[in-house]
C-alpha positions as CSV (number, residue, x, y, z in Angstrom):
1,X,24.9,35.1,4.5
2,X,28.0,34.2,6.7
3,X,27.2,30.4,6.5
4,X,30.2,28.9,4.1
5,X,27.1,26.8,2.1
6,X,24.6,29.9,1.7
7,X,23.6,29.7,-1.9
8,X,25.0,32.5,-4.3
9,X,21.4,33.8,-5.0
10,X,20.7,33.8,-1.1
11,X,23.5,35.9,-0.5
12,X,23.1,38.5,-3.5
13,X,19.8,38.8,-1.8
14,X,20.4,39.3,1.8
15,X,23.4,41.9,0.4
16,X,20.6,43.3,-1.2
17,X,18.4,43.3,1.7
18,X,21.3,44.8,4.0
19,X,22.3,47.7,1.9
20,X,19.2,49.4,1.8
21,X,19.3,49.4,5.4
22,X,22.9,51.1,5.3
23,X,22.0,53.3,2.7
24,X,19.3,55.1,5.1
25,X,22.7,55.2,7.2
26,X,24.6,56.8,5.5
27,X,21.9,59.2,4.1
28,X,21.0,60.4,7.4
29,X,22.3,63.5,7.4
30,X,21.7,65.0,3.5
31,X,21.1,68.8,3.8
32,X,17.6,69.4,3.4
33,X,15.8,72.3,2.2
34,X,12.1,73.8,2.0
35,X,9.9,74.5,-0.9
36,X,6.1,75.7,-0.6
37,X,3.8,73.6,-2.4
38,X,0.0,73.4,-2.6
39,X,-1.4,70.0,-1.1
40,X,-4.8,68.9,-2.0
41,X,-5.9,70.6,1.2
42,X,-3.4,73.9,1.6
43,X,-0.1,75.3,0.9
44,X,2.8,74.3,2.9
45,X,6.7,74.4,3.5
46,X,8.0,70.9,2.2
47,X,10.9,69.5,2.9
48,X,13.0,68.4,-0.4
49,X,17.0,67.4,-0.6
50,X,19.1,69.9,-1.8
51,X,22.3,69.9,-4.0
52,X,22.8,67.9,-6.6
53,X,22.2,64.0,-6.7
54,X,24.6,61.9,-4.9
55,X,27.2,59.9,-6.3
56,X,27.6,56.3,-5.7
57,X,30.9,54.6,-6.4
58,X,31.1,51.2,-6.4
59,X,34.9,49.7,-5.9
60,X,34.7,46.6,-8.8
61,X,33.8,44.3,-8.4
62,X,32.2,43.3,-5.0
63,X,30.9,46.9,-4.5
64,X,28.9,46.5,-7.1
65,X,26.5,43.9,-5.0
66,X,25.3,46.9,-2.4
67,X,24.4,49.5,-5.7
68,X,21.1,47.2,-6.3
69,X,19.9,48.3,-2.6
70,X,21.3,51.8,-2.3
71,X,19.9,52.3,-5.7
72,X,16.4,51.4,-4.7
73,X,16.2,53.9,-1.9
74,X,18.2,56.5,-4.2
75,X,17.1,55.9,-7.6
76,X,18.0,59.6,-9.0
77,X,21.9,58.8,-7.9
78,X,24.7,59.2,-10.0
79,X,27.0,56.0,-10.6
80,X,30.8,55.5,-11.2
81,X,33.2,52.6,-10.9
82,X,36.5,52.2,-9.7
83,X,38.6,48.9,-10.6
84,X,40.9,48.0,-8.0
85,X,42.3,44.4,-6.8
86,X,44.7,43.3,-4.1
87,X,48.3,41.9,-5.1
88,X,47.9,38.9,-3.2
89,X,51.6,39.2,-2.2
90,X,51.4,43.0,-0.6
91,X,47.8,43.0,-0.3
92,X,48.2,46.8,-2.3
93,X,45.9,47.8,-4.2
94,X,46.4,48.1,-8.1
95,X,44.2,50.2,-9.8
96,X,42.6,49.2,-13.5
97,X,39.8,51.4,-14.4
98,X,38.4,55.0,-12.8
99,X,35.1,56.4,-14.6
100,X,33.0,58.8,-12.1
101,X,30.5,61.3,-12.2
102,X,31.2,64.8,-13.2
103,X,30.7,67.6,-10.7
104,X,32.0,65.6,-7.4
105,X,32.8,68.8,-5.9
106,X,29.0,69.5,-5.5
107,X,28.2,66.0,-4.6
108,X,27.9,63.8,-1.3
109,X,30.0,60.9,-2.6
110,X,29.1,57.8,-0.8
111,X,32.0,54.6,-1.6
112,X,30.6,51.0,-1.8
113,X,32.8,48.1,-1.0
114,X,31.3,45.0,1.2
115,X,34.9,44.5,3.2
116,X,36.7,46.9,4.7
117,X,39.8,44.5,5.5
118,X,43.1,46.2,5.0
119,X,41.7,49.4,3.9
120,X,44.6,50.0,1.1
121,X,41.6,49.5,-1.2
122,X,39.3,51.8,0.1
123,X,41.8,54.4,1.0
124,X,43.2,54.1,-2.6
125,X,39.7,54.8,-4.4
126,X,38.9,57.9,-1.9
127,X,42.4,59.0,-2.9
128,X,41.0,59.1,-6.9
129,X,37.9,60.9,-5.8
130,X,39.6,63.6,-4.0
131,X,42.1,64.0,-7.2
132,X,38.3,64.1,-9.1
133,X,37.6,66.9,-6.9
134,X,35.2,65.0,-4.2
135,X,35.1,67.0,-0.9
136,X,32.0,65.2,1.1
137,X,32.9,61.8,1.2
138,X,31.1,58.4,2.6
139,X,32.4,54.8,3.0
140,X,29.7,52.3,3.4
141,X,30.9,48.7,3.6
142,X,28.8,45.4,5.0
143,X,31.9,44.7,7.4
144,X,35.0,45.8,8.8
145,X,38.3,44.5,10.5
146,X,39.6,47.0,13.1
147,X,42.9,47.0,10.8
148,X,41.0,48.5,7.9
149,X,39.0,51.3,10.4
150,X,42.6,52.3,11.3
151,X,44.0,52.5,7.9
152,X,41.4,54.4,6.4
153,X,41.0,56.7,10.0
154,X,44.7,57.5,9.3
155,X,44.7,58.0,5.4
156,X,41.1,60.0,5.7
157,X,40.2,61.0,9.0
158,X,37.0,63.2,7.3
159,X,35.3,60.4,5.5
160,X,32.9,58.4,7.9
161,X,32.4,54.9,7.8
162,X,29.4,53.0,7.5
163,X,29.3,49.4,8.4
164,X,27.0,46.4,9.4
165,X,29.4,44.5,11.7
166,X,33.3,45.5,12.9
167,X,34.9,41.7,12.8
168,X,37.6,40.5,15.3
169,X,40.7,41.1,13.0
170,X,42.6,40.1,9.5
171,X,44.4,36.8,8.9
172,X,47.5,35.7,7.4
173,X,45.9,36.5,4.3
174,X,44.4,39.5,4.8
175,X,40.8,38.4,5.1
176,X,38.3,39.3,8.0
177,X,37.7,37.1,10.5
178,X,35.4,35.8,11.1
179,X,33.9,37.4,8.4
180,X,32.0,35.5,5.5
181,X,34.5,35.1,3.0
182,X,35.5,37.0,-0.8
183,X,32.5,38.9,-0.9
184,X,33.0,39.3,-4.6
185,X,33.5,35.1,-5.5
186,X,30.1,34.6,-2.9
187,X,28.4,36.9,-4.7
188,X,29.2,35.8,-8.5
189,X,29.5,32.1,-7.9
190,X,33.2,32.5,-8.6
191,X,34.7,30.3,-6.2
């Protein structure tokens, strides 16, 4: 994925595969209850997920690349979107859209964005979700920079971060180094 000449189709396929693997990690501690069932041979107490369906929240637009793989594992999840872009001068997030599932206070909420760079967009998205009532939140990303992890820990110490890799640092433009470039542009073929 990191190679600059990786095709858009290959990038999408790899992102989907990795997001499926990350989904296993982020859901590792789901609440499990028991229900008495009857198998073809006998009755037994079978484990099942407790509570409301999970909520997946994509930080637009790049977060959408993680959704397919996660939904493959959790097809009944509710899906929401928070539109943010990073102002190139200030590196601060600007919100332009928000549509999230109801009853976030009763759902595990998994926020997805491939890159945790400055941490400003992810922190802002989680601010929005907490205002909507979310309490049990996880953040899932493909790559993270130490600066973004520190920003998230400062803003939301209660939100665990699940990532495939922790890279070295941010450059002067707020990009992760060595990174993989702009995930949204690479996924959608816009650059």
